[in-house]
N, C-alpha and C positions, 0 to 999 in steps of 0.2 A: 327979390328976383333970383339971386344966387342960391338961396336956401331952397326955393321951389324947384330949380333945375337940378340940384344935387340929390334930392330925396330918392328919386327912382334908382339911381346908381347904388346908394346905400342899401336900399332894400334888396337889390340884386346880389350884392356881395354878402349880405347877411344870409340870404337863401343858400348861396354857394357854400359858405363856411359851414352852415348848419348841416347841409347835405354831406359835406366832407366828413364832419364829425360823426354823423350817423354811419357812413360807410366804414370809417376807421373803426368805430365801435363794433360794428357787425363783424368786421375782419378779425378783431381781437377775440370776440366771443367764439367765432368759428375756429380760430387757431387754438384757443384754449380747450374747446371741446374735442378737437382732433387730438391734441396733446394728451388729454385725459384718456381718450380711447386707446391711444398707443401705449400709454403707461399701464393701462389695465391689461392689454394683451401681452405685454412684455413679460411680466412675472409668470403668466400662464405658459408662455413658450419655454421659459427657463425650467419650470417644473417638469414639463414634458421631457426636456433633454435630460434632466436629472433622473427622471424615471427610466429613460432608455438606458442611461449609463448604469444604473443600479441593476437593471434587468440583465444587461450584458455581463456584468461583473459577477452577480450572484449565481446565475445559472440555475441548476436544479436545487442547490442547497439553500439558497436564501441569504446566507451570511457567510462570506468567504474572507479569510484573513489576507494580509498583505503578501503572503507566500504562495498565493494561488498560481498554479502553473497553467499556462496557455499553450495548446498544441499548435503553435504557429509553424509555417513552412520552415522558418529559420531554426526553430527548436527541433523539428523532425529531422532536418538535415544534419544538425549538430550531433545528434545521438547515434547516428548510423555507424560511427567508427568504434563503438563500444561492443564488447563481447557479452557483457552482463550489466544489468541495471537494477537498482534497488528502489525502495520506497523513498519518497521525499519526506524530510523532517526539518522543520524550521527553515524551509526554503532551499535546502541542499539535498542532494542524493549521491550516494556512493556508486561509482561506476567502475567497471573493470575493462582494461585494455592490455592484451598480451600477458594475462596472468597477474597483473598488478592493479591495485585499486587506488582511486582518487575520488574527487568530488566535482560535481557540476552545480551551477546555481539554477534558478527557475527558468532562465532563458536558454539553458543548455550549454552555457559557456563553462569550460573547464577552469575552475578557480583554484583547485589544489591538484597538482600533478599526480598521475597514476604511478605511485612508488611504494605502496604498502602491500604486504601479503594479505592483509585483511583490514577492512574499514567498516565501522558501525555508524548508526545514525547520530545526528546531533541532538543533544538534550541540554537545555539551558546554556546553549552556546558552545558546548564542548562535546567532542566525539572520541571514542576509544579507537586506536589504530595499532597495528602490529607491523613492524618493519620486516621481521622474519619470524619463523615459527619457533625459534629458540630465544627470542629476545624478550618475551613477555609483552604486555600492552602498555601504551602510554596514552595521553589525552592531548588533542590539538584543539585550537580555536578555529573559527571560520576563515582565518587568513592562512591557516596551515602551520602556524607557530606552535611548537611543542610547549604546552603549559605544564603538564605533568610528565616527567621523563619516563621512558620505557623501563620497566622493572621486571625481572624474572618472576618475582612473587605475585605479580598481577597476571594470573593465568586465565581467570574468568572475570571480565569486566562487567560492571553494572552500568546503569544509566543515571545521570545526575538528576536528583529531585530534591527540592528545598535546599539547594546549595551543597549537597553532600552526595557521595557515591559509595556504594558497597562493592568491594571486589573480593574474590576468593583466590587462595593460593593454589599452586599446582597439585597439591595433595588433596584438595577439596575438604580440608578439615579445619581451616581457619579463615575467618573473614576479617577485612580491614575496612574502616570507614575513613575516607579522605575528603578534605575540603577542596575548593577550586584552586588552591595554590599547591596542592599535593601533600599538604601536611596530614599526618596520621592523627585523626581525632580520637579514635579508640579501636580496639580489636577484640576478638573473642573466638571461641570454638564454634565450628559450624557442623551441625548434625545433619546426617542424610535422612531426613524424615520422609514419610510416605506421601505427604501432601505439601507441595511447594506452590502456593497460590499465584505468585507473580511471575513465574517462569513463562516465557513465551518464545515463539520463533518470530523474529522480527526484521532482521536487517535486509537480507536479500530476498528475492522472490520465493526461494524454495528451501535449499539446505543452508542453515544458518547456525551460528553458535547461540547457546541459550543465554538469556538475560536472567539476572538473579534479583533478589529482593531490593526494594527501594523504600525511601521514607514516605510515609503517608500521614499527614496531619501531625508531623513531628515525632512519629513513632516508627520503629523498625522491628519487624517480626522475623526472628531467626529460628529455624528448626532445631529442636533439642536433640533429636535422635529418632528413636522408634516412634514417638508420638509427642505432641505438645510443642509449644513455641515459647521462646524467651522474648520479652518485649523490652526494648531499650528506648531511651529518649535521645535527643540529638547530642547530648553531652556524653553519652555512653553509659549512663546509669541504668541498671536493670530495674524496671519499675514493677514488673509482674510476669507471671506465666499465663498462657492461655491454652485451652485444649484444642484438639483438631476441629471439633464441631464449632467452637466459638470462633476459631480462625476462619472457618468456612463462611460464617455469618458476616464477619468483618470484611472478607473478600467480596461477598455479594453486595454489601453496602457500598464498597469502594467502586465496584464496577457500575452500580446503579448511578453513582455520582459522575461517572464518565459518559453518561448517556448522550450528552450534547456533543461530545467529541467522536465517540464510536457510534455513528449513526447508520452505518451500512453493514450488511452481512453478505459474506460470500455464499454462493449456493452452487450446486452442481447439477448438470443434466447428463443422464447416463447415455453414453454413445454406444457402448457395447458391453455385454456381460455374459458370464458363464456361471457355472455352479460354484466356482472357486474364486473368481475375481471379476472386476468391472473396470471399464475405461470411462472416465468422466471428462466433461468439459466444464469450464468455470465461468461464472458470471457474478453479478452483484445485484442485490435487492436493497431498497431503502428501508427506513425504519418502519414503514407500514406494510412491508412485504411486497411492494411493487417492483417488478423487474425493471431496472434502468440500464443494465448492461447485460445483454443476452449471453447465455452460456455457450460461447464459441471459441474459448481460448484453452489451450492444452494445459497451461499452468498459470497460476496467479499468486499474488502475495498472500501468504497464509499465516494466520495466528492460531496457536493452539488454545490460548485462553487469554482474554475473553474471545468468544467467537466473532464478535463484532469487529469492524475495522475502522481506522481513522482515515477519512478521505478529505480532511480539511484542506489539504494541499491541492485537491482537485483532480489528481490522477492516481492510477494504480498500475504497478508494473505487471505485465502479462507476457506470455510466451506462446508463439505458434510453432508447431513442429511440422516440418516436411518429412513425412515418414518414408523410411526405406522398408523396414520390417517392424512388426509389432512383437515385443518380447513379453514373456510372463515371468515375473520375479517371484519365484515360489516361496522364498523365505518371508516376504512381506505380503504375498498373495495380491499383487497388483500388476497391471499392465504398464509397461514403459516403452518408450521408443527404442527400437532395435537397431541392428546394423544398417548403416547407410542413411540414418536419420540425421536431420540438421535442425537446430533450434534458432529461432529468430526472436530477439528480445525487443520489447517496446512498451508503450504506455497507452492506457485507455482513459478517457475523461468521463465525467458524470453524465454526459449526453450520449455516450456510446461511441464517440469518435476516437479512433486510435491512430497510431503512427505507422501502420502497415499499409503497403500498396494493395489495392484491391486484387491485382493479379496474383500476388503472393498468397493472400487469403484463400483465393480460389484453388491455387495449387496445393496448399496445405490440406484443404478440405478433401480434395480428390485423393491425395496421397494417403490420408487417414482411412478413407473408405476402402481404398485399394489394399492397404496393409491389413485391415480387418478381414477382407475377403481372402487374402493370401493366408492369413493365420487360420481361418476356418478351413480352407482347403488343405493346409498342412496337417491340421489336427485330424481332419477326416481321413487323409491318407495314412497318417500314423495309426489311427484307430483301425482302419482296414487292414493295415499290415499286422497290427497286433492280433486282430481277429483271425487273420490267416495263420499266424504263428500258433495261436491257440488251437485252431482246427487241425493243423499239422501235428501238434503235440497230442491232441486227443486221438487222432488217427494212429499215430505211432504207439500210443499207450494201448489202444484197442488191438493193434497187430501184435504187440508184445504179449498182451494177455492171451490172445488167441493162440499164439505159438506156445506159450506156457502151458495152456490147456492141452494142446496136441502132444507136447512132450510128456505131460503127466499121464495122458491116456496111453501113450506108447509104453511107458514104464509099467503101467498096470498090466498091459497085455504080456 
């Protein structure tokens, strides 16, 4: 009797438990499926973020080093107090304030006070600086600590390469090779040859001291004199001589090897020209010749050789001029800003963004056009005055000749 009455209850509980197991199982499967779906989506999201970060960081160039400079509002505000700005090198740029030079980092923060009469770029962590024009040069590290003391015999400083630097004395007839502790490794005579391949204009945007030879693949090439080069190894042993033509080939190979660094070229757009001179604006093209910075700046960082420029730090120093007058420098056959002109120094990045207010750029453009028209009008007035003077001279000459003829006729009579 008891067994027959309990059977229906057992069946009911069995059905309930089975149903519960099925429900729990279905929930587990559902949770697992959803979990897998989320897991699949998550890496995809991370990749997208990584892609965005890379795009923002690399910008135009594709591969930018850790010293990449961003033209943030804070950076732009920080550089306004300087009278002159230079190229960034290894994350630092020399800047001038009240006639003295110091250094800023890539954020615009002044890390070495403006206390030098001249300051050059950092290479291999060291930069040459000059306290005064009669002190000679010394070398400092990125903290401002003097690593190689100032010496009067260091009149023309080179840049460190392969742990060594070449400097030239004040008479320009001897060179010295120093290591990073300032020890003299070796020295020799320096000839004033006709072809100096590694000389460039490099530190500031425009007028700069020349750099001299540096070590390339463990070798140093020093001009012998009228022609030819002496070749030294890093220990100072002369290994051979090379001709000017061979030196030129070596230089071209070296420049070709720098192609990954020197990927951009300065170009000019003519603003105004005469038979004797022209006024140009400066811009930048990439390795394929595509314009990435329009020619709208009055001055830009210039290299004599190689023509290409290193923009791996992401910015280039440029200058806008608010013209008072336009002057013609006859000795160099160029136009320069004249009386009443004012220069504004800043940077432009690889996307064409710069540190100048839009209003200032508009003012400078108008002043440039106005100065050109004023120069044309002055030239025309001077030409008209000269023409009038020539006409007066011709008339005077004709009158004199006529009077002379009258006097001669009277004498004959």
